[in-house]
C-alpha positions as a Markdown table, in Angstrom:
| # | Residue | x | y | z |
|---|---|---|---|---|
| 1 | Met | 93.5 | 88.3 | 83.6 |
| 2 | Gln | 97.1 | 89.0 | 82.4 |
| 3 | Leu | 100.0 | 86.6 | 82.6 |
| 4 | Arg | 101.6 | 88.5 | 85.6 |
| 5 | Asp | 98.4 | 88.3 | 87.5 |
| 6 | Ile | 98.1 | 84.5 | 87.0 |
| 7 | Leu | 101.8 | 84.1 | 87.9 |
| 8 | Phe | 101.5 | 86.2 | 91.1 |
| 9 | Thr | 98.3 | 84.5 | 92.2 |
| 10 | Ser | 100.0 | 81.1 | 91.6 |
| 11 | Ile | 103.0 | 82.1 | 93.6 |
| 12 | Met | 100.9 | 83.3 | 96.5 |
| 13 | Leu | 98.8 | 80.1 | 96.6 |
| 14 | Ala | 102.0 | 78.0 | 96.7 |
| 15 | Leu | 103.5 | 80.2 | 99.5 |
| 16 | Ile | 100.3 | 80.0 | 101.5 |
| 17 | Ala | 100.3 | 76.2 | 101.3 |
| 18 | Tyr | 104.0 | 76.1 | 102.3 |
| 19 | Ala | 103.5 | 78.5 | 105.2 |
| 20 | Phe | 100.4 | 76.8 | 106.6 |
| 21 | Arg | 102.3 | 75.2 | 109.5 |
| 22 | Arg | 105.3 | 77.6 | 109.5 |
| 23 | Pro | 104.2 | 80.9 | 111.0 |
| 24 | Trp | 107.7 | 82.4 | 110.6 |
| 25 | Val | 107.4 | 81.8 | 106.8 |
| 26 | Ala | 104.0 | 83.6 | 106.9 |
| 27 | Ile | 105.7 | 86.6 | 108.5 |
| 28 | Leu | 108.2 | 86.7 | 105.6 |
| 29 | Ile | 105.3 | 86.6 | 103.2 |
| 30 | Trp | 103.5 | 89.4 | 105.0 |
| 31 | Ala | 106.7 | 91.5 | 105.1 |
| 32 | Trp | 107.2 | 90.9 | 101.3 |
| 33 | Leu | 103.7 | 92.0 | 100.6 |
| 34 | Ser | 103.8 | 95.0 | 102.9 |
| 35 | Tyr | 107.1 | 96.5 | 101.8 |
| 36 | Met | 107.4 | 95.5 | 98.1 |
| 37 | Asn | 103.6 | 95.6 | 97.4 |
| 38 | Pro | 104.0 | 93.1 | 94.5 |
| 39 | His | 100.3 | 92.9 | 93.9 |
| 40 | Arg | 100.4 | 96.6 | 92.9 |
| 41 | Leu | 102.4 | 95.6 | 89.9 |
| 42 | Cys | 99.4 | 93.5 | 88.7 |
| 43 | Tyr | 96.5 | 94.9 | 86.7 |
| 44 | Gly | 93.9 | 92.2 | 87.0 |
| 45 | Phe | 91.1 | 92.8 | 89.5 |
| 46 | Ala | 91.7 | 89.6 | 91.5 |
| 47 | Ala | 95.4 | 89.9 | 92.0 |
| 48 | Tyr | 95.3 | 93.7 | 92.7 |
| 49 | Asn | 92.4 | 93.8 | 95.1 |
| 50 | Ile | 92.6 | 90.6 | 97.0 |
| 51 | Pro | 93.7 | 91.5 | 100.6 |
| 52 | Trp | 96.8 | 89.4 | 100.5 |
| 53 | Thr | 98.4 | 91.0 | 103.5 |
| 54 | Thr | 95.3 | 90.2 | 105.6 |
| 55 | Ile | 95.5 | 86.6 | 104.4 |
| 56 | Ala | 99.2 | 86.4 | 105.4 |
| 57 | Ala | 98.4 | 87.9 | 108.8 |
| 58 | Ile | 95.6 | 85.4 | 109.5 |
| 59 | Leu | 97.9 | 82.6 | 108.3 |
| 60 | Thr | 100.7 | 83.8 | 110.6 |
| 61 | Ile | 98.5 | 84.0 | 113.7 |
| 62 | Gly | 96.7 | 80.7 | 113.0 |
| 63 | Gly | 100.1 | 79.1 | 112.4 |
| 64 | Leu | 101.2 | 80.0 | 115.9 |
| 65 | Tyr | 98.5 | 77.7 | 117.3 |
| 66 | Ile | 98.9 | 74.7 | 115.0 |
| 67 | Ser | 102.6 | 74.7 | 114.4 |
| 68 | Gly | 103.5 | 72.9 | 117.6 |
| 69 | Glu | 106.5 | 75.2 | 118.2 |
| 70 | Lys | 107.2 | 76.4 | 121.7 |
| 71 | Asn | 107.0 | 80.1 | 121.2 |
| 72 | Tyr | 107.4 | 82.7 | 124.0 |
| 73 | Phe | 107.1 | 86.4 | 124.0 |
| 74 | Pro | 110.3 | 88.3 | 125.0 |
| 75 | Trp | 109.2 | 90.8 | 127.6 |
| 76 | Thr | 111.9 | 93.5 | 127.3 |
| 77 | Arg | 111.8 | 97.2 | 128.0 |
| 78 | Glu | 111.1 | 97.8 | 124.2 |
| 79 | Thr | 108.2 | 95.4 | 124.0 |
| 80 | Val | 106.7 | 96.6 | 127.3 |
| 81 | Leu | 106.9 | 100.2 | 126.1 |
| 82 | Leu | 105.5 | 99.3 | 122.6 |
| 83 | Thr | 102.5 | 97.6 | 124.3 |
| 84 | Ile | 101.9 | 100.8 | 126.4 |
| 85 | Phe | 102.3 | 102.9 | 123.3 |
| 86 | Cys | 99.6 | 100.9 | 121.4 |
| 87 | Leu | 97.2 | 101.3 | 124.3 |
| 88 | Trp | 97.9 | 105.0 | 124.5 |
| 89 | Met | 97.2 | 105.4 | 120.8 |
| 90 | Thr | 93.8 | 103.8 | 121.5 |
| 91 | Val | 93.2 | 106.3 | 124.3 |
| 92 | Thr | 94.1 | 109.3 | 122.1 |
| 93 | Thr | 91.8 | 108.1 | 119.4 |
| 94 | Leu | 88.9 | 108.1 | 121.9 |
| 95 | Phe | 89.5 | 111.8 | 122.5 |
| 96 | Gly | 90.6 | 112.5 | 118.9 |
| 97 | Leu | 89.5 | 115.8 | 117.2 |
| 98 | Asn | 89.0 | 114.1 | 113.9 |
| 99 | Gln | 86.9 | 111.0 | 114.7 |
| 100 | Thr | 86.0 | 110.3 | 111.1 |
| 101 | Gly | 89.7 | 109.9 | 110.1 |
| 102 | Ala | 91.1 | 108.7 | 113.4 |
| 103 | Trp | 89.4 | 105.3 | 113.8 |
| 104 | Pro | 90.2 | 103.9 | 110.4 |
| 105 | Tyr | 93.8 | 104.9 | 110.8 |
| 106 | Leu | 94.0 | 103.4 | 114.3 |
| 107 | Asp | 92.7 | 100.1 | 112.8 |
| 108 | Arg | 95.5 | 100.3 | 110.2 |
| 109 | Val | 98.2 | 101.1 | 112.8 |
| 110 | Leu | 97.1 | 98.3 | 115.3 |
| 111 | Lys | 97.1 | 95.7 | 112.5 |
| 112 | Ile | 100.7 | 96.7 | 111.7 |
| 113 | Gln | 101.7 | 96.5 | 115.4 |
| 114 | Ala | 99.9 | 93.1 | 115.8 |
| 115 | Met | 102.3 | 91.7 | 113.2 |
| 116 | Ile | 105.3 | 93.3 | 114.9 |
| 117 | Phe | 104.2 | 91.5 | 118.1 |
| 118 | Val | 103.8 | 88.2 | 116.2 |
| 119 | Thr | 107.4 | 88.7 | 114.8 |
| 120 | Phe | 108.6 | 88.7 | 118.4 |
| 121 | Phe | 106.9 | 85.4 | 118.9 |
| 122 | Ala | 108.1 | 83.5 | 115.9 |
| 123 | Met | 111.3 | 84.9 | 114.5 |
| 124 | Lys | 113.8 | 83.2 | 116.9 |
| 125 | Gly | 117.4 | 82.2 | 115.9 |
| 126 | Arg | 119.9 | 83.5 | 113.5 |
| 127 | Phe | 118.4 | 81.9 | 110.3 |
| 128 | Arg | 115.0 | 83.3 | 110.8 |
| 129 | Ile | 116.2 | 86.8 | 111.9 |
| 130 | Glu | 118.5 | 87.0 | 108.8 |
| 131 | Ala | 115.7 | 85.7 | 106.6 |
| 132 | Leu | 113.5 | 88.6 | 107.8 |
| 133 | Val | 116.4 | 91.1 | 107.1 |
| 134 | Trp | 116.7 | 89.7 | 103.5 |
| 135 | Val | 113.0 | 90.1 | 102.8 |
| 136 | Met | 112.8 | 93.6 | 104.3 |
| 137 | Ala | 115.9 | 94.9 | 102.6 |
| 138 | Leu | 115.3 | 93.5 | 99.2 |
| 139 | Ser | 111.6 | 94.3 | 99.1 |
| 140 | Ile | 112.3 | 98.0 | 99.6 |
| 141 | Ala | 115.4 | 97.8 | 97.5 |
| 142 | Phe | 113.3 | 96.6 | 94.5 |
| 143 | Trp | 111.8 | 100.1 | 94.3 |
| 144 | Gly | 115.3 | 101.6 | 94.6 |
| 145 | Val | 116.7 | 99.4 | 91.8 |
| 146 | Lys | 113.6 | 100.2 | 89.7 |
| 147 | Gly | 113.8 | 103.9 | 90.5 |
| 148 | Gly | 117.6 | 104.0 | 89.9 |
| 149 | Leu | 117.3 | 102.4 | 86.5 |
| 150 | Trp | 114.4 | 104.8 | 85.6 |
| 151 | Thr | 116.5 | 107.8 | 86.7 |
| 152 | Leu | 119.5 | 106.7 | 84.6 |
| 153 | Leu | 117.3 | 106.1 | 81.5 |
| 154 | Arg | 115.6 | 109.5 | 81.9 |
| 155 | Gly | 118.8 | 111.4 | 82.4 |
| 156 | Gly | 117.9 | 112.3 | 86.0 |
| 157 | Gly | 114.6 | 113.8 | 85.0 |
| 158 | Gly | 111.3 | 113.2 | 86.9 |
| 159 | His | 110.7 | 112.1 | 90.5 |
| 160 | Val | 111.0 | 108.5 | 91.6 |
| 161 | Glu | 108.0 | 107.4 | 93.6 |
| 162 | Gly | 107.1 | 104.2 | 95.5 |
| 163 | Pro | 104.2 | 101.7 | 95.2 |
| 164 | Val | 100.7 | 103.2 | 94.8 |
| 165 | Asn | 98.5 | 103.2 | 97.8 |
| 166 | Ser | 101.3 | 102.5 | 100.2 |
| 167 | Met | 103.0 | 104.4 | 103.0 |
| 168 | Ile | 106.1 | 104.9 | 100.8 |
| 169 | Phe | 104.3 | 106.2 | 97.7 |
| 170 | Gly | 105.6 | 109.7 | 98.1 |
| 171 | Asn | 109.2 | 110.7 | 97.0 |
| 172 | Asn | 110.3 | 111.7 | 100.5 |
| 173 | Glu | 108.9 | 108.5 | 102.1 |
| 174 | Leu | 110.5 | 106.2 | 99.5 |
| 175 | Ala | 113.8 | 108.0 | 99.8 |
| 176 | Leu | 113.7 | 107.6 | 103.6 |
| 177 | Ala | 112.8 | 103.8 | 103.4 |
| 178 | Leu | 115.7 | 103.3 | 100.9 |
| 179 | Val | 118.1 | 105.0 | 103.3 |
| 180 | Met | 117.0 | 102.8 | 106.1 |
| 181 | Val | 117.6 | 99.5 | 104.2 |
| 182 | Leu | 121.0 | 100.4 | 102.7 |
| 183 | Pro | 122.9 | 99.4 | 105.8 |
| 184 | Met | 121.0 | 96.1 | 106.0 |
| 185 | Ile | 122.0 | 95.4 | 102.4 |
| 186 | Ser | 125.6 | 96.2 | 103.4 |
| 187 | Tyr | 125.3 | 93.7 | 106.2 |
| 188 | Leu | 124.0 | 91.0 | 103.9 |
| 189 | Gln | 126.9 | 91.6 | 101.6 |
| 190 | Leu | 129.4 | 91.5 | 104.5 |
| 191 | Gln | 128.1 | 88.1 | 105.6 |
| 192 | Asn | 127.8 | 86.5 | 102.2 |
| 193 | Thr | 130.7 | 84.5 | 100.7 |
| 194 | Asn | 129.3 | 84.0 | 97.2 |
| 195 | Lys | 131.1 | 86.5 | 94.9 |
| 196 | Arg | 128.2 | 86.8 | 92.5 |
| 197 | Ile | 125.7 | 87.6 | 95.3 |
| 198 | Arg | 128.2 | 90.1 | 96.7 |
| 199 | Trp | 128.5 | 91.8 | 93.4 |
| 200 | Ala | 124.7 | 91.8 | 92.9 |
| 201 | Leu | 124.3 | 93.4 | 96.3 |
| 202 | Thr | 126.9 | 96.0 | 95.4 |
| 203 | Gly | 125.0 | 96.8 | 92.3 |
| 204 | Thr | 121.8 | 97.0 | 94.3 |
| 205 | Gln | 123.2 | 99.5 | 96.7 |
| 206 | Ile | 124.5 | 101.7 | 93.9 |
| 207 | Leu | 121.1 | 101.7 | 92.1 |
| 208 | Cys | 119.3 | 102.4 | 95.4 |
| 209 | Val | 121.6 | 105.4 | 95.9 |
| 210 | Val | 120.7 | 106.6 | 92.4 |
| 211 | Gly | 117.1 | 105.9 | 93.2 |
| 212 | Ile | 117.3 | 108.1 | 96.4 |
| 213 | Val | 118.9 | 110.9 | 94.4 |
| 214 | Gly | 116.2 | 110.4 | 91.7 |
| 215 | Thr | 113.4 | 111.1 | 94.2 |
| 216 | Tyr | 114.6 | 114.7 | 94.4 |
| 217 | Ser | 114.0 | 114.4 | 98.2 |
| 218 | Arg | 116.1 | 116.8 | 100.2 |
| 219 | Ala | 115.3 | 114.9 | 103.4 |
| 220 | Gly | 116.4 | 111.6 | 101.8 |
| 221 | Phe | 119.7 | 113.1 | 100.5 |
| 222 | Leu | 120.5 | 114.6 | 103.9 |
| 223 | Ala | 119.7 | 111.3 | 105.7 |
| 224 | Leu | 121.9 | 109.5 | 103.2 |
| 225 | Cys | 124.8 | 111.8 | 103.8 |
| 226 | Val | 124.5 | 111.4 | 107.6 |
| 227 | Met | 124.0 | 107.6 | 107.4 |
| 228 | Trp | 127.1 | 107.3 | 105.1 |
| 229 | Ala | 129.3 | 109.3 | 107.5 |
| 230 | Leu | 128.2 | 107.2 | 110.5 |
| 231 | Gln | 128.7 | 104.0 | 108.6 |
| 232 | Trp | 132.2 | 105.0 | 107.6 |
| 233 | Trp | 132.9 | 105.9 | 111.3 |
| 234 | Lys | 131.8 | 102.5 | 112.5 |
| 235 | Ser | 133.2 | 100.5 | 109.7 |
| 236 | Arg | 136.2 | 98.1 | 110.1 |
| 237 | His | 137.1 | 98.9 | 106.5 |
| 238 | Lys | 137.2 | 102.7 | 106.5 |
| 239 | Leu | 139.5 | 103.1 | 103.5 |
| 240 | Ile | 137.5 | 100.8 | 101.3 |
| 241 | Leu | 134.2 | 102.5 | 102.2 |
| 242 | Ala | 135.7 | 105.9 | 101.7 |
| 243 | Met | 137.0 | 104.9 | 98.2 |
| 244 | Ala | 133.6 | 103.5 | 97.3 |
| 245 | Val | 131.9 | 106.8 | 98.2 |
| 246 | Val | 134.4 | 108.8 | 96.3 |
| 247 | Leu | 134.0 | 106.6 | 93.2 |
| 248 | Val | 130.2 | 106.5 | 93.4 |
| 249 | Ala | 129.0 | 109.8 | 94.7 |
| 250 | Pro | 130.6 | 112.4 | 92.4 |
| 251 | Pro | 129.5 | 110.7 | 89.1 |
| 252 | Ile | 125.9 | 110.4 | 90.4 |
| 253 | Ile | 125.8 | 114.0 | 91.4 |
| 254 | Tyr | 127.4 | 115.1 | 88.1 |
| 255 | Phe | 124.9 | 113.0 | 86.2 |
| 256 | Met | 121.9 | 114.8 | 87.7 |
| 257 | Pro | 120.5 | 117.8 | 85.9 |
| 258 | His | 120.8 | 121.4 | 87.1 |
| 259 | Ala | 117.3 | 121.3 | 88.5 |
| 260 | Trp | 118.3 | 118.7 | 91.0 |
| 261 | Leu | 121.4 | 120.7 | 92.2 |
| 262 | Glu | 119.2 | 123.8 | 92.7 |
| 263 | Arg | 116.7 | 121.8 | 94.7 |
| 264 | Met | 119.5 | 120.4 | 97.0 |
| 265 | His | 121.0 | 123.8 | 97.3 |
| 266 | Thr | 117.8 | 125.0 | 99.0 |
| 267 | Ile | 118.6 | 122.8 | 102.1 |
| 268 | Thr | 120.8 | 125.7 | 103.2 |
| 269 | Asn | 118.1 | 128.3 | 102.9 |
| 270 | Thr | 117.1 | 129.4 | 106.4 |
| 271 | Ser | 115.3 | 132.7 | 105.5 |
| 272 | Glu | 111.5 | 132.4 | 104.9 |
| 273 | Asp | 111.9 | 134.9 | 102.0 |
| 274 | Thr | 114.0 | 132.4 | 100.1 |
| 275 | Met | 112.1 | 129.2 | 101.0 |
| 276 | Asp | 110.0 | 127.5 | 98.4 |
| 277 | Gly | 106.3 | 126.7 | 98.8 |
| 278 | Ser | 107.0 | 123.2 | 100.0 |
| 279 | Val | 109.2 | 124.2 | 102.9 |
| 280 | Lys | 106.8 | 127.1 | 103.9 |
| 281 | Gly | 103.9 | 124.7 | 103.9 |
| 282 | Arg | 105.8 | 122.2 | 106.0 |
| 283 | Leu | 106.8 | 124.9 | 108.5 |
| 284 | Asn | 103.1 | 126.0 | 108.7 |
| 285 | Ala | 102.0 | 122.4 | 109.4 |
| 286 | Trp | 104.7 | 122.1 | 112.1 |
| 287 | Arg | 103.5 | 125.3 | 113.8 |
| 288 | Thr | 99.9 | 124.1 | 113.6 |
| 289 | Gly | 100.8 | 120.8 | 115.1 |
| 290 | Ile | 102.7 | 122.4 | 118.0 |
| 291 | Asn | 99.8 | 124.7 | 118.7 |
| 292 | Ile | 97.5 | 121.7 | 118.8 |
| 293 | Ala | 99.9 | 119.9 | 121.2 |
| 294 | Lys | 100.1 | 122.9 | 123.4 |
| 295 | Asp | 96.3 | 123.1 | 123.6 |
| 296 | His | 95.9 | 119.3 | 124.2 |
| 297 | Pro | 99.2 | 118.4 | 125.9 |
| 298 | Ile | 98.0 | 115.0 | 127.3 |
| 299 | Val | 96.0 | 113.2 | 124.6 |
| 300 | Gly | 97.0 | 115.4 | 121.6 |
| 301 | Gly | 94.6 | 115.8 | 118.7 |
| 302 | Gly | 94.4 | 112.1 | 117.7 |
| 303 | Phe | 95.1 | 110.6 | 114.3 |
| 304 | Lys | 94.7 | 112.7 | 111.1 |
| 305 | Val | 93.9 | 115.8 | 113.0 |
| 306 | Leu | 95.9 | 117.9 | 110.5 |
| 307 | Asn | 93.7 | 116.5 | 107.7 |
| 308 | Ser | 90.6 | 117.9 | 109.3 |
| 309 | Pro | 88.9 | 121.4 | 109.7 |
| 310 | Val | 90.7 | 121.6 | 113.0 |
| 311 | Phe | 93.8 | 122.6 | 111.1 |
| 312 | Ala | 92.3 | 126.1 | 110.3 |
| 313 | Gln | 91.7 | 126.7 | 114.0 |
| 314 | Tyr | 95.3 | 126.4 | 115.0 |
| 315 | Ser | 97.2 | 127.3 | 111.8 |
| 316 | Pro | 99.1 | 130.6 | 111.2 |
| 317 | Asp | 98.0 | 130.2 | 107.5 |
| 318 | Pro | 94.8 | 128.2 | 107.4 |
| 319 | Lys | 94.8 | 128.1 | 103.6 |
| 320 | Asp | 98.1 | 126.2 | 103.4 |
| 321 | Gln | 97.0 | 122.9 | 104.8 |
| 322 | His | 99.6 | 120.0 | 104.9 |
| 323 | Asp | 100.3 | 116.8 | 106.8 |
| 324 | Ala | 102.9 | 116.9 | 109.6 |
| 325 | His | 105.8 | 115.7 | 107.3 |
| 326 | Ser | 107.8 | 114.8 | 110.4 |
| 327 | Ile | 107.7 | 111.8 | 112.6 |
| 328 | Tyr | 108.3 | 114.0 | 115.6 |
| 329 | Ile | 105.6 | 116.6 | 114.9 |
| 330 | Glu | 103.3 | 113.8 | 113.9 |
| 331 | Thr | 103.5 | 111.9 | 117.2 |
| 332 | Leu | 103.5 | 115.1 | 119.3 |
| 333 | Thr | 100.4 | 116.5 | 117.5 |
| 334 | Glu | 98.5 | 113.2 | 117.4 |
| 335 | Gln | 99.6 | 111.5 | 120.7 |
| 336 | Gly | 100.4 | 114.4 | 122.9 |
| 337 | Phe | 103.5 | 114.7 | 125.0 |
| 338 | Pro | 103.1 | 111.3 | 126.7 |
| 339 | Gly | 102.9 | 109.5 | 123.3 |
| 340 | Phe | 105.8 | 111.6 | 122.0 |
| 341 | Leu | 108.0 | 110.5 | 124.9 |
| 342 | Met | 107.0 | 106.9 | 124.4 |
| 343 | Phe | 107.9 | 107.1 | 120.7 |
| 344 | Met | 111.3 | 108.6 | 121.5 |
| 345 | Gly | 111.8 | 106.1 | 124.3 |
| 346 | Leu | 111.5 | 103.2 | 121.9 |
| 347 | Gly | 114.5 | 104.7 | 120.0 |
| 348 | Val | 116.5 | 105.2 | 123.2 |
| 349 | Phe | 115.9 | 101.7 | 124.5 |
| 350 | Thr | 116.7 | 100.2 | 121.1 |
| 351 | Trp | 120.0 | 102.1 | 121.1 |
| 352 | Phe | 121.0 | 100.7 | 124.5 |
| 353 | Thr | 120.1 | 97.1 | 123.4 |
| 354 | His | 122.3 | 97.6 | 120.4 |
| 355 | Arg | 125.2 | 98.6 | 122.6 |
| 356 | Arg | 124.6 | 95.6 | 124.9 |
| 357 | Val | 124.7 | 93.2 | 122.0 |
| 358 | Val | 128.0 | 94.7 | 120.8 |
| 359 | Lys | 129.5 | 94.3 | 124.3 |
| 360 | Met | 128.3 | 90.7 | 124.6 |
| 361 | Ala | 129.9 | 89.9 | 121.2 |
| 362 | Arg | 133.3 | 91.0 | 122.4 |
| 363 | Arg | 133.1 | 88.3 | 125.1 |
| 364 | Leu | 131.7 | 85.7 | 122.8 |
| 365 | Pro | 133.2 | 85.7 | 119.2 |
| 366 | Glu | 130.4 | 83.5 | 117.8 |
| 367 | Leu | 128.1 | 86.5 | 118.3 |
| 368 | Gln | 130.0 | 88.7 | 115.9 |
| 369 | Trp | 127.2 | 88.3 | 113.3 |
| 370 | Ala | 124.7 | 89.7 | 115.8 |
| 371 | Ser | 126.9 | 92.6 | 116.6 |
| 372 | Asp | 127.4 | 93.4 | 112.9 |
| 373 | Leu | 123.6 | 93.1 | 112.3 |
| 374 | Val | 122.5 | 95.3 | 115.1 |
| 375 | Thr | 125.1 | 97.9 | 114.2 |
| 376 | His | 123.9 | 98.0 | 110.6 |
| 377 | Val | 120.2 | 98.1 | 111.6 |
| 378 | Gln | 121.0 | 100.9 | 114.1 |
| 379 | Leu | 122.6 | 102.9 | 111.3 |
| 380 | Gly | 119.3 | 102.5 | 109.3 |
| 381 | Leu | 117.4 | 103.7 | 112.3 |
| 382 | Ile | 119.7 | 106.7 | 112.6 |
| 383 | Gly | 118.8 | 107.5 | 109.0 |
| 384 | Tyr | 115.2 | 107.2 | 110.0 |
| 385 | Ala | 115.7 | 109.6 | 112.9 |
| 386 | Val | 117.4 | 112.2 | 110.6 |
| 387 | Gly | 115.2 | 111.9 | 107.5 |
| 388 | Gly | 112.1 | 111.3 | 109.6 |
| 389 | Ala | 112.3 | 114.9 | 110.7 |
| 390 | Phe | 111.0 | 115.8 | 107.3 |
| 391 | Ala | 108.7 | 112.8 | 106.5 |
| 392 | Gly | 105.5 | 111.6 | 108.1 |
| 393 | Leu | 106.3 | 107.9 | 108.7 |
| 394 | Ala | 105.9 | 107.7 | 112.5 |
| 395 | Tyr | 103.7 | 104.6 | 112.1 |
| 396 | Phe | 105.4 | 102.9 | 109.2 |
| 397 | Asp | 106.1 | 99.2 | 110.0 |
| 398 | Leu | 109.7 | 99.2 | 108.8 |
| 399 | Pro | 111.3 | 101.0 | 111.8 |
| 400 | Tyr | 109.3 | 98.9 | 114.2 |
| 401 | His | 110.4 | 95.7 | 112.4 |
| 402 | Met | 114.0 | 96.9 | 112.5 |
| 403 | Met | 113.6 | 97.5 | 116.2 |
| 404 | Ser | 112.3 | 94.0 | 116.6 |
| 405 | Val | 115.5 | 92.7 | 114.8 |
| 406 | Ile | 117.7 | 94.4 | 117.4 |
| 407 | Val | 115.5 | 93.1 | 120.3 |
| 408 | Leu | 115.6 | 89.6 | 119.0 |
| 409 | Cys | 119.3 | 89.7 | 118.5 |
| 410 | Gly | 119.6 | 90.9 | 122.1 |
| 411 | Val | 117.5 | 88.0 | 123.4 |
| 412 | Phe | 119.5 | 85.5 | 121.3 |
| 413 | Ala | 122.8 | 87.0 | 122.5 |
| 414 | Lys | 121.7 | 86.9 | 126.1 |
| 415 | Asp | 120.7 | 83.3 | 125.8 |
| 416 | Ala | 124.0 | 82.4 | 124.1 |
| 417 | Val | 126.1 | 84.1 | 126.9 |
| 418 | Arg | 124.1 | 82.2 | 129.5 |
| 419 | Ala | 124.6 | 78.9 | 127.7 |
| 420 | Ala | 128.3 | 79.6 | 127.4 |
| 421 | Ala | 128.6 | 80.5 | 131.1 |
| 422 | Arg | 126.8 | 77.2 | 132.0 |
| 423 | Ala | 129.0 | 75.2 | 129.7 |
| 424 | Ser | 132.1 | 76.9 | 131.1 |
| 425 | Ala | 131.0 | 76.2 | 134.7 |
| 426 | Gln | 130.2 | 72.5 | 133.8 |
| 427 | Ala | 133.6 | 72.1 | 132.2 |
| 428 | Ala | 135.3 | 73.6 | 135.2 |
| 429 | Trp | 133.5 | 71.3 | 137.6 |
| 430 | Glu | 134.3 | 68.3 | 135.5 |
| 431 | Ala | 138.0 | 69.3 | 135.3 |
| 432 | Gln | 138.1 | 69.8 | 139.1 |
| 433 | Ser | 136.4 | 66.4 | 139.6 |
| 434 | Ala | 139.0 | 64.7 | 137.4 |
| 435 | Gln | 141.9 | 66.3 | 139.3 |
| 436 | Ala | 140.5 | 65.4 | 142.8 |
| 437 | Pro | 142.2 | 62.7 | 144.9 |
| 438 | Pro | 140.6 | 59.2 | 144.5 |
| 439 | Glu | 139.5 | 59.2 | 148.1 |
| 440 | Leu | 137.7 | 62.5 | 147.7 |
| 441 | Ala | 136.2 | 61.4 | 144.4 |
| 442 | Val | 134.7 | 58.3 | 146.1 |
| 443 | Gln | 133.3 | 60.4 | 149.0 |
| 444 | Glu | 131.7 | 62.8 | 146.5 |
| 445 | Ala | 130.2 | 59.8 | 144.6 |
């Protein structure tokens, strides 16, 4: 066993011991393992193959019972719809056209969703919510920083990829995940007063951008541009952000080799005669998925239907088999039109909750942090909505965790507004009682 394996195993044992009666800490451990996949950086059999995420999940759920905390589940329109969506995915799996591949994937998806529901239970209050944001953002950013440095050292050559055997191993998937966490890193920088940490977060964002460019992902680059434009539009420091983009973007693009520029130029190709094989294969998979959804409009084809022989039955080009490579085609094909509408509804409901938190923060200044957080998280989700059109990450835990952050901020803000209203009413009553005539005060007593 190598030194890094011993070190990682020791760290995990120490964290497990600390999180035994602290389920919210166990959630942070699970998020770290799920997004950063640190055990994939080890080479020893024990550290690499031990199911650390399962251990963290069991620790979290068990901790909810023995911690003694009074936890309650926030039943909001998002959590209700997510519950229905999980039940619906089970139904579509029962009727799935690829039973061999559908059931193992359902097991994986439901395990992810179980931890999302546990997050709603345990992550209450500003400190815990922000702790989750730190872990999510920096865990993904680790691969952005690593990929950014690798891109710089190789002169822009090669394709940056994510952790092996993870949902973000592919270049498109990693680029999209990095786009999603960039606004959250920006929020952490905005809230931090330590100059060294702020500079470190600035460097992290720059290297993550280099890492996104280094993936050679056209979807990631497009999502980055859209997310940057929206972040500038919503920012209170438009001039500073514009100057930062002008100072950072041109040198990065100029640094990349001609092959990268040629690949990005193909984004504007709309004719099938000029499209490369990757784009043609993606379009073929989309047409296949739509054909399956038309033939099975209610329950769809179930998980992994495009990875089965069923593909050839519905495909314009049966020999060019690909995954959906789109969160929209993926949910439509696998979950049917009802599942697709549920998936889209989660995004719409989250958007309205974000707007409500921003409005409540205008009435209660101490909620400004929540307003800033939901705005930055929503920017990341917009990046997911744009880049997700070209990446198959419909069941990736990060967007659901980001949704949970917005929902929890909404619950926190609602409770804070109610508490402020009660305090204001109490103060008004006391002031009125103090100004009442002595005779009236005696009668009231």
